[in-house]
N, C-alpha and C positions, 0 to 999 in steps of 0.2 A: 681293767683294760690291758690289752696286749702290749708288751714292750719289745717283742722281737718280730722280725719280718715273717718268720715261719708261723708264729702264733697268729699274726694278722691274716695270713693266707688261710690258715686252718679255720678261722672264724668265717671268712668268705666262703670256703668250701662247705662248711657246716650249714650255713644259711641257704646256699643253693640246694644242698641235699634235702634240707628240711622242706623246702617248697616242693621239690619233686615228690617226696614221700607224702606230703599232704594231698597233692593232686591225685596220686595213685590211690591213696586210701579213700578219698572222696569218690572217685570213679567206682571203686569196689562197693562202697556203701550204697551208692545210688543204684547200681545194678541189682544188688541184693534186695533193696526196697522195691524196685520194679517187679522183681520176681515174687516177692512176698505179697504185693498188691494183687498180682494175677492169681496167686494161690488163694488169697482171701476172697476173691470174686468167683472162685471155682471155675476159672476159665482154662479148660484143659489144653486147648490148642496153643494159646499164648504162653501158658506156663511151660509147656514142653519146648517151645521155641526158645524162650528166655533161659531155660535151664542150661542148655549147651553153651550159650554165650557167658552165662554167669560162672559156670564151672571153669571155662577157659580163662576168664578174668581172675578167678580165685587162684588158679595154678600160676598165672603170670605174677600175681602179687607175692606168692611164696618165693618164686625165683628172684624177685626184686628185693626180697627181705622186708616187705611191708607187713606181712603176718607170718606167724609160725606155721609150720607144716601140719601140726596136730590141730590147730585151730581151723586150718583150711579143710582138713579131712572131716572135721565135725560139721562145718558149714555145708560141705558137699553132701554128706550123709543125710543130714536133716532136711535139706531142701529137696533132695532126690526122693526121700521118703514121702514128703508132702505132695510132690508132683505125681508120684506113682499112685498115691491114694486118690487123687482127683481123677486120674486117668481110668482107674478101675470103676469109678461110679457110673 
């Protein structure tokens, strides 16, 4: 348990930050799942629409420090590849 005012404040800040990070990570995961569902259904129009939103959310997550930039690049590359494959069919 914290014994100093500054340590107590740091605990409060960490808790607040943790909730924000959880929320942002949850939004990201939900958006990626929506896109993957559309890809699985081979829905070209929906996949293309969701790809832009998903890439934007991935980039925002990197800026907020939720995920690493290389992880973001990997997600974007793989999702874009799948959407492109559906569009060519």
